[in-house]
N, C-alpha and C positions, 0 to 999 in steps of 0.2 A: 726645543730645536737644539740641534747640536752646535757646537762654537764654530764648526767646518763650514755651516750653512747660513749664519747670520749675513744677512745683506748688506749693513752697515754696521761694521766692526769700527774701533777707533783709529786704527791703522788704516783702513777703508776710506774714512771720513777724510782724515790727512791727505791722504792720496788722492783724493779726488779735488779737494780744494786745491791741492799743488798743480793739478792738471788745470783746473779752471785758472788760476791765477797765470799759469804759463800762456795758455790760451790769450787770455786778456792782454798781458804782456806783448805777445805775437802781434794781437790786432793793432795795439797801439802803436807800436815799432812800422808797421807796414803802412797805416794810415799815415803817419809821419813822414815815411819816404815820400808816399804820394803828395804830399803837399810840401815838398823839399824847397821849392823856388818861391814859396811864399811866407810872409808875415806867420802864418798859422804854426810852421815849423818851428821857428823860434820861439814863439809863445807856447808851444808844446813843450820844447826842451826846456824852456823858462820853468813851467808848472812843476815839470819833473824833477827840476833843480831844488825847487822848493819843498816839494814833497819830501824829497829825500833828507833834506836838513831840516825837516820837522821829525821826521823819523829818528834822525841820528841827536837831536836835543833830548828826544823824549827817551832815549837809553841813558844818556847823561843825567837825567832827571832836571834838564833846564827849560824844557819847553814853554813854561808857564811863568818864568822869569823876562818879563818885556824889555829888560836892560841888554839881554842877549840874545833873545830870539827874534825881538823886531828890525835890530840892524843886519841879523844873520838872513832873513827872509827878503830885506829888501835887496842887499847884494846877489844873493841867490838867483833872484828874479830879473834882475836887472842884466846882470853881464852876459847871460845867455841872448837876452833881446839885442846887446850891441854886436852880436855877430851878423845881424842881417844889414847893419850900417855896411860891413866891410864887403858885402855882395856888392852894393852899388859905388862904394868907395874903398877898392883896396889900398890905395895910398893910405889910408888912416891905420890901418893893421898894426903897425909898428906904434902908432901912438896909442891906439886902443889895449896893447900889451903893457904900454908902461903906465897909462892911467889904471889898468888894473891892479897891476903890481904895487902899485901907489896906494891903492884903497885895501889890498888885502895888508899891506902893512900898517895902514893908519887903523884897520879893524882889531888888529893884533894889540897894538898900544892902547885903544879903546877898552878891549878885554881886560888888559892890564889894569888899567883904571879902573874899572869896574870891581877887579879883584882888591885893588887896593881900598877902595871907599866902602867896599861891604863888610870892613872890620872883621875879617875872617870868618865871615859865611861862606865866601867862595874861594877855594883853594888855587893857589898857582896852577899847580898841576893839573885840576881839572878845568882850567882855561886853555894851558896848553893842549890837552887833549880835544877840548872843542875847537878851538883854533885848528889844529893840524887836520881834524876830522872833516870839519866844514870846509877849509881850503882845498881838501882833496876832492870832495863832492862838487863844489862850484868850478874849480878847474877843469875837472872832467866832463861836466856838461856844458862848460862853454868851448871847451875844445873839440867835443862831438858836434856843436854849434856851427865853430869855424871850421870843422871839416868837410862841410856840406860844400863849401864855396870855392875849395881847391879843385884843381882840374881832376875830373873822375871822382870827386869826393864822395856821391853817391854809392858807388863800388865799395871804397874804404869802410863807408858809414853800416855798409850791409855787410861786411867781412867782421867788423867789431861786433855788430849785434850778434850774428850767426854764430860767432866762434865763441863769445861768454855765455850765450845762452845755453848753446851747445855742450860749452864744459860743466855749466851749473846744473844741465840736465843728466849729463853722464855722471858727475861726481854723484848725482842722487840714485837715478834708477840704476846704472852698473855699479854702485859702489856700495848701495843696500843690498844686492846680494853676492858682491864677489870682492868685494873690499874688506882687507883685514885692519888698515891702518886708519883710524877717523883723520878727517881734514880737521874741522874745528867742532868737536861735540857740542861745545856750549851753544852755538849759535843753529846748527844743524847736525843733530845725532847721526843721521842715515848716510850723509856724505862721507865717501873714503877718498885717500889720494891716490888710490887705484882708480878711481871712477873717473877723477878728474884728469 
């Protein structure tokens, strides 16, 4: 059988996996939007936050270090859930933001303490990378959960999902055909600046 007639090439399998993943993410996003005023919405966002932090810690090779991973997962799971509290008590939103900032600062101090007491096994630069990455993810998912409870929040949430998903899809599909300048070749070699 010639190379052009093979039904499942390596590139074809990658494309199929990407399409299936994209459809799965779209289905989850639509399901979360359908449950937007229930606690299930915040539980779903919370679960996504924890999964994103798990992936990040895997990237840094720290997902098995429970001194770092356990508090990360607790914070990542707890804060999107607090968004549901602001739905019924909007007067608490400023208090929740202050608590959130305090917890993140305390988490940074804790991570630095872990680095100090690890006797140079964990570098300060690694702690900084982990903290900034995890804080970015947690703040993003918590903001998405809070966004749903502002006036016309469902539309803002929809625009956020569609624009980020659309940019990612265009960076891959358009970028792999027409792009000349790679976006982030180490992460996704087929995405290009022109596609994004």
